[in-house]
Structures are given as structure tokens and as C-alpha cells.
C-alpha positions in Angstrom: 0.0 0.0 0.0 1.5 3.3 -1.0 -1.1 5.6 0.6 0.2 7.4 3.7 -3.0 6.6 5.6 -5.9 4.3 4.9 -8.4 2.1 6.8 -8.3 -1.5 7.8 -11.3 -3.7 8.5 -10.4 -6.6 10.8 -12.9 -9.5 10.7 -12.3 -12.2 13.2 -14.6 -15.2 13.3 -15.2 -18.7 14.6 -17.0 -20.9 12.0 -20.0 -23.1 12.9 -19.6 -26.8 12.3 -22.0 -26.6 9.4 -20.6 -24.0 7.0 -22.1 -25.4 3.7 -21.7 -22.9 0.9 -19.1 -20.8 2.8 -16.2 -21.5 0.5 -18.2 -20.8 -2.6 -19.5 -17.5 -1.3 -16.0 -16.5 -0.1 -14.6 -17.0 -3.6 -17.5 -15.0 -5.2 -16.9 -12.1 -2.7 -13.2 -12.1 -3.4 -13.8 -11.8 -7.1 -16.3 -9.0 -6.5 -14.4 -6.9 -4.0 -11.3 -6.3 -6.2 -13.5 -4.1 -8.4 -15.1 -2.2 -5.4 -14.1 1.5 -5.5 -11.7 2.3 -2.7 -10.6 -1.4 -2.1 -6.8 -1.6 -1.6 -6.3 -5.3 -0.9 -6.6 -7.9 1.9 -4.8 -10.6 3.9 -6.5 -13.7 5.4 -5.7 -16.7 7.6 -8.0 -19.4 9.0 -7.4 -22.0 11.6 -9.4 -22.2 14.9 -10.0 -18.5 14.4 -10.4 -16.9 11.0 -8.8 -13.4 10.5 -9.3 -11.3 7.4 -7.9 -7.8 7.2 -9.1 -5.7 4.2 -7.7 -2.4 3.3 -9.7 0.6 2.1 -9.1 4.2 0.9 -11.7 5.7 3.2 -14.7 5.1 5.4 -17.2 5.8 2.6 -15.6 2.9 0.6 -16.1 0.6 3.6 -19.7 1.7 3.9 -20.4 1.1 0.2 -18.9 -2.4 0.4 -21.0 -3.2 3.5 -24.1 -2.2 1.5 -23.2 -4.4 -1.6 -26.1 -6.8 -2.3 -24.1 -10.0 -2.5 -22.1 -8.9 0.6 -25.3 -8.4 2.5 -26.5 -11.9 1.5 -23.2 -13.3 2.8 -23.5 -11.3 6.1 -27.0 -12.6 6.7 -26.1 -16.2 5.9 -23.0 -15.8 8.1 -25.0 -14.7 11.1 -27.6 -17.5 10.5 -25.4 -20.4 9.5 -21.6 -20.0 9.1 -20.4 -18.3 12.3 -20.5 -19.2 16.0 -19.0 -15.8 16.7 -17.5 -12.8 14.9 -16.1 -9.4 15.5 -15.4 -6.5 13.2 -12.9 -3.7 13.9 -12.4 -0.7 11.7 -9.1 1.1 12.2 -7.2 4.0 10.6 -3.7 3.0 9.6 -1.4 6.0 10.1 1.8 4.3 9.1 3.2 1.0 7.8 6.6 -0.5 7.4 8.2 -3.9 6.9 10.6 -6.0 5.0 9.9 -8.0 1.8 6.7 -8.3 -0.2 3.6 -9.8 1.5 
């Protein structure tokens, strides 16, 4: 990310034992989000706890993604079927640094 400041949405979750359709929806959302205005990228890991961090230009871009019709369907299905628990955190990133390409 080359912007000096941007936003991160941190989604942590614990999946339900029955998560039928989760992987397919995840793939569809990943294909869709890359074309969402303001989207800058994401990183994800899943084991006992799933963690996905997505990066956004501004709060308006995050709001618009939250209102996306397919994303709203995924949110509803997630609450009803796929997750035992989840938490969303929205943070402003003031600075980043590191080594190598991730």
C-alpha cells in the first residue's frame, strides 16, 4: 500500500460446524471486492479463528462495500449459519513499514 493513511477492517470469526456454501461465497466475494471502489487489498488466515484484514481508501468505501447486495447476503447467511461468533474492527492506519513483499 502506498497511501500514507488508509483504513483496515479486521474481521475475526469462529465458524460453525455446518458452513455449507461458505467457501463458494468467499470465492464470489473475493472476485467481486477487487472491483469495489476504494478497495486496496486484503490478507487472510484461517485455523481455529479466522482473520481477514481488508484495506480501504476511506470510510465511505467501507460503507459502500457493506451495502453491496451480495455482501449483505453473505453477512445474513454468516449470522444465521456460518459463524458461532465474529467481531469487526475498523481502524485507521497511520503508518506502515516492513521487509519484503507480503
